C-alpha positions in Angstrom: 0.0 0.0 0.0 2.9 2.3 0.7 4.2 1.8 -2.8 0.8 2.5 -4.3 0.5 5.7 -2.4 3.9 6.8 -3.4 3.2 6.2 -7.1 -0.2 7.9 -6.8 1.3 10.8 -4.8 -1.1 10.3 -1.9 -0.9 9.0 1.7 -1.6 5.3 2.7 -4.7 6.7 4.4 -6.0 8.1 1.1 -5.3 4.7 -0.5 -7.1 2.9 2.1 -10.0 5.3 1.9 -10.2 4.9 -1.8 -10.2 1.0 -1.6 -12.9 0.9 1.2 -15.1 3.8 0.1 -14.2 5.2 -3.3 -16.8 7.9 -3.0 -14.7 9.6 -0.3 -11.9 10.6 -2.7 -12.0 12.7 -5.8 -12.3 11.0 -9.3 -8.8 12.2 -10.3 -7.2 10.8 -7.1 -9.1 7.5 -7.5 -7.8 7.2 -11.1 -4.2 7.8 -10.0 -4.6 5.1 -7.2 -6.2 2.6 -9.6 -3.4 3.2 -12.2 -0.8 2.6 -9.4 -2.6 -0.6 -8.3 -2.6 -1.8 -11.9 1.1 -0.9 -12.3 2.3 -2.6 -9.1 -0.2 -5.6 -9.0 -1.2 -4.8 -5.5 -4.1 -6.8 -4.1 -6.0 -5.4 -1.1 -5.7 -7.5 2.0 -9.1 -8.5 3.1 -7.9 -10.2 6.3 -5.3 -7.8 7.4 -4.7 -7.9 11.2 -6.5 -11.2 11.5 -3.3 -13.4 11.0 -0.8 -12.6 13.6 1.4 -15.5 12.4 1.0 -14.2 8.8 0.0 -17.7 7.8 -3.6 -18.2 6.6 -3.2 -22.1 6.2 -4.9 -21.7 2.9 -3.8 -22.9 -0.6 -5.5 -21.4 -3.7 -5.9 -23.7 -6.6 -7.0 -22.6 -10.0 -8.1 -25.1 -12.6 -9.7 -24.8 -16.0 -12.5 -27.3 -15.3 -14.0 -29.0 -12.2 -15.9 -31.5 -14.2 -13.0 -32.8 -16.4 -11.7 -36.0 -14.8 -8.2 -35.2 -15.8 -8.2 -32.0 -13.4 -10.4 -33.6 -10.8 -8.1 -36.6 -10.4 -5.1 -34.3 -10.2 -6.7 -32.0 -7.6 -7.9 -35.0 -5.4 -4.3 -36.2 -5.1 -3.1 -32.7 -4.6 -5.7 -32.0 -1.8 -5.0 -35.2 -0.1 -1.3 -34.2 0.5 -2.1 -30.6 1.3 -4.6 -31.6 3.9 -2.1 -34.0 5.4 0.3 -31.0 5.7 -2.1 -29.0 7.8 -3.5 -26.7 5.0 -6.9 -26.3 3.4 -7.4 -25.8 -0.4 -9.6 -23.0 -1.9 -10.4 -24.2 -5.5 -11.8 -22.2 -8.3 -12.6 -22.8 -12.0 -11.2 -20.5 -14.7 -12.7 -22.0 -17.7 -9.5 -21.8 -19.9 -9.7 -18.0 -19.9 -6.8 -15.9 -19.0 -9.2 -13.0 -18.1 -11.2 -15.2 -15.8 -8.0 -16.6 -14.3 -6.8 -13.0 -13.5 -10.2 -12.1 -11.9 -10.2 -15.3 -9.8 -6.6 -14.8 -8.7 -7.3 -11.3 -7.6 -10.1 -12.6 -5.3 -8.0 -15.5 -4.1 -5.0 -13.3 -3.3 -7.1 -10.9 -1.2 -7.6 -13.7 1.2 -3.7 -14.0 1.5 -3.2 -17.7 0.7 0.1 -19.2 1.7 0.5 -20.6 -1.8 -1.0 -20.8 -5.2 -1.5 -23.8 -7.7 -2.1 -22.6 -11.3 -2.8 -24.8 -14.5 -0.4 -24.1 -17.3 2.4 -21.8 -17.8 0.6 -18.9 -19.9 -0.9 -16.2 -17.9 -1.9 -12.6 -18.5 0.5 -9.8 -17.7 -1.8 -8.6 -14.9 -1.8 -12.1 -13.4 2.0 -12.2 -13.4 2.2 -8.8 -11.8 -0.1 -9.8 -9.0 1.8 -13.0 -8.3 5.2 -11.2 -8.3 3.7 -8.6 -6.0 2.2 -11.1 -3.6 5.6 -12.8 -3.1 4.1 -16.2 -2.2 5.1 -19.7 -3.5 3.5 -20.7 -6.9 3.4 -24.0 -8.6 2.3 -24.3 -12.2 1.2 -27.8 -13.3 0.3 -29.7 -16.4 2.9 -27.9 -18.6 6.7 -27.3 -18.8 9.0 -24.3 -19.1 12.5 -23.6 -18.1 11.4 -20.3 -16.7 8.6 -20.8 -14.3 7.1 -18.1 -12.1 8.4 -20.3 -9.2 8.0 -24.0 -9.8 6.5 -25.9 -12.7 5.6 -29.6 -12.7 4.2 -31.2 -15.9 5.2 -32.4 -19.3 5.8 -31.1 -22.8 2.6 -30.9 -24.9 4.7 -30.2 -28.0 6.7 -33.5 -27.4 3.5 -35.4 -26.7 2.0 -34.4 -30.1 5.3 -35.2 -31.9 5.5 -38.7 -30.3 1.9 -39.5 -31.1 2.7 -38.6 -34.8 5.7 -40.9 -34.7 3.6 -43.7 -33.2 0.9 -43.3 -35.8 3.4 -43.6 -38.6 5.1 -46.6 -37.0 1.7 -48.3 -37.1 1.6 -47.7 -40.9 -0.9 -44.9 -41.1 -0.3 -42.4 -44.0 -3.4 -40.1 -43.5 -4.6 -38.5 -40.3 -7.6 -36.5 -39.0 -7.2 -34.3 -36.0 -10.2 -33.5 -33.8 -9.3 -31.1 -31.1 -10.8 -28.7 -28.5 -9.7 -25.2 -28.5 -7.7 -24.8 -25.3 -4.1 -23.7 -25.8 -2.5 -26.9 -24.6 -4.7 -29.0 -26.8 -3.7 -26.7 -29.8 -0.1 -27.2 -29.0 -0.3 -31.0 -29.2 -2.4 -30.6 -32.4 0.0 -28.3 -34.0 3.1 -30.5 -33.1 1.3 -33.7 -34.3 0.3 -32.0 -37.6 3.8 -30.7 -38.3 5.4 -34.1 -37.4 3.0 -36.3 -39.3 3.3 -34.0 -42.4 7.1 -34.1 -42.2 7.1 -37.9 -42.0 4.4 -38.8 -44.5 4.2 -35.7 -46.8 0.4 -35.7 -46.0 -1.0 -32.8 -44.0 -3.7 -34.0 -41.6 -7.3 -32.9 -41.9 -8.4 -30.8 -39.0 -11.7 -30.3 -37.1 -11.5 -27.9 -34.3 -13.9 -26.9 -31.6 -13.6 -23.7 -29.5 -15.1 -25.3 -26.5 -14.4 -28.4 -24.5 -14.5 -32.1 -25.5 -17.6 -34.3 -25.5 -18.7 -37.6 -27.1 -21.0 -35.8 -29.3 -18.3 -33.6 -30.7 -16.2 -36.6 -31.3 -19.0 -38.2 -33.4 -19.6 -35.0 -35.3 -15.9 -34.5 -35.7 -15.5 -37.8 -37.5 -18.5 -36.9 -39.6 -17.1 -33.5 -40.6 -13.7 -35.1 -41.2 -15.2 -37.6 -43.7 -17.1 -34.8 -45.5 -13.7 -33.1 -45.8 -12.3 -36.2 -47.6 -10.6 -38.1 -44.7 -10.6 -41.9 -45.0 -8.4 -44.9 -44.2 -6.1 -43.3 -41.6 -5.8 -42.4 -37.9 -7.8 -40.0 -36.0 -5.8 -38.1 -33.3 -8.1 -36.6 -30.7 -7.3 -34.1 -28.0 -9.1 -36.1 -25.4 -10.4 -39.6 -24.6 -14.0 -38.3 -24.7 -13.6 -37.1 -28.4 -12.0 -40.5 -29.3 -14.8 -42.3 -27.7 -17.2 -40.3 -29.8 -15.1 -41.3 -32.9 -15.4 -45.0 -32.0 -19.2 -44.8 -31.7 -19.6 -42.9 -35.0 -17.3 -45.3 -36.8 -19.5 -48.2 -35.5 -22.7 -46.5 -36.6 -21.2 -46.1 -40.1 -20.0 -49.7 -40.3 -16.4 -48.7 -40.3 -13.9 -51.3 -38.8 -11.5 -50.0 -36.1 -8.6 -50.2 -36.6 -8.8 -51.7 -40.1 -10.6 -48.9 -41.8 -9.8 -46.1 -39.4 -7.9 -45.9 -36.1 -8.3 -43.6 -33.1 -6.1 -42.3 -30.3 -7.1 -40.1 -27.5 -5.5 -38.3 -24.6 -5.7 -38.6 -20.8 -6.2 -42.4 -20.4 -9.5 -41.8 -18.6 -10.9 -44.8 -16.6 -13.3 -45.8 -19.5 -10.5 -46.0 -22.1 -9.6 -49.7 -21.6 -13.3 -50.7 -21.8 -14.4 -49.0 -25.0 -15.0 -51.4 -28.0 -12.4 -51.7 -29.2 -10.2 -50.6 -26.3 -8.8 -47.1 -26.7 -5.3 -46.2 -27.5 -4.3 -43.0 -25.7 -1.6 -40.9 -24.0 -1.3 -41.3 -20.2 0.0 -38.7 -17.8 0.4 -39.9 -14.3 -2.1 -37.5 -12.6 -1.8 -39.2 -9.2 2.0 -38.5 -9.2 1.5 -35.0 -10.7 -0.9 -34.0 -7.9 1.3 -35.3 -5.1 4.5 -33.8 -6.5 2.7 -30.4 -6.9 1.5 -30.5 -3.3 4.9 -31.6 -1.9 6.7 -28.9 -3.9 4.3 -26.1 -2.7 4.6 -27.2 1.0 8.3 -27.3 0.6 8.4 -23.8 -0.8 6.2 -22.4 1.8 8.5 -23.9 4.5 11.5 -22.3 2.7 12.9 -25.8 1.8 15.1 -26.0 -1.2 14.0 -27.9 -4.3 16.7 -29.7 -6.5 14.9 -28.5 -9.6 12.3 -25.8 -10.2 11.2 -27.4 -13.4 10.1 -31.0 -13.0 9.2 -33.1 -16.1 7.0 -36.1 -15.2 6.7 -37.2 -18.8 3.9 -39.2 -20.5 3.4 -42.6 -22.1 1.6 -43.7 -25.2 -0.8 -46.5 -24.2 -1.3 -48.8 -27.3 -4.5 -50.7 -27.4 -6.8 -52.3 -29.9 -8.1 -48.9 -31.5 -4.8 -48.5 -33.3 
């Protein structure tokens, strides 16, 4: 607050007054204070004075979706370890939106959590300013970078896409259809698969993209659209197991044999994947391990314990089943 007041040219009392009752300061003064807050990333402390120990025992966790089993599995294992360490988790959904992530983060930081879990490594400039201003431990999960905000634990989506393309070609497929949701991590897998598959076969994949999340319906519709665009006799690379499950259903409804006429590979290795007909090939990321590692790293950072590496790659595995 002192820094905000100095930049705005007012006292801390005036900054406090503007935050608590904006009507008590002039419009010009309020504008200067708001500009200073935006510049510094300052977040008002909603619980100031209530925590003599300066510890809230709260961890804030921001995830894109609370219904997607990939994130719910990860969070369950994260919460189990956090709870065992004496902390409680406040979780919020951001819906794959950087703007929503920034808005949620502002609210979370006002409660002064002891640490933050974020999904992904790409955040808005405002988000980064708030986190740097807060000065608390941050763990970014489900992605990799050599320059994390603090600690990141995940895997390379680019490498995952490339390895799936290599696997598809090793199985003898010379044509491909991509059915993908529109979140930025799915698109990175999609782009790297497309580039690698084209490089190896000389055939650019057909693409069907959805702006929103994955569903079985969109998997069925995606295969229909791909066939209308000319796709046949190849592999369908899907950004999630749900989409791939839809592909299998649509193929069956059309009398297409899997994998003889078309093949399908998903992502996530959800619990239904081994039990589809035929069993679904997919990419597995160990969500149990990821959730536990994220929790352990965050608790270590809160307690000022050193980490051997601030960028932890847990990798992934292609699970080959009957659909390929």
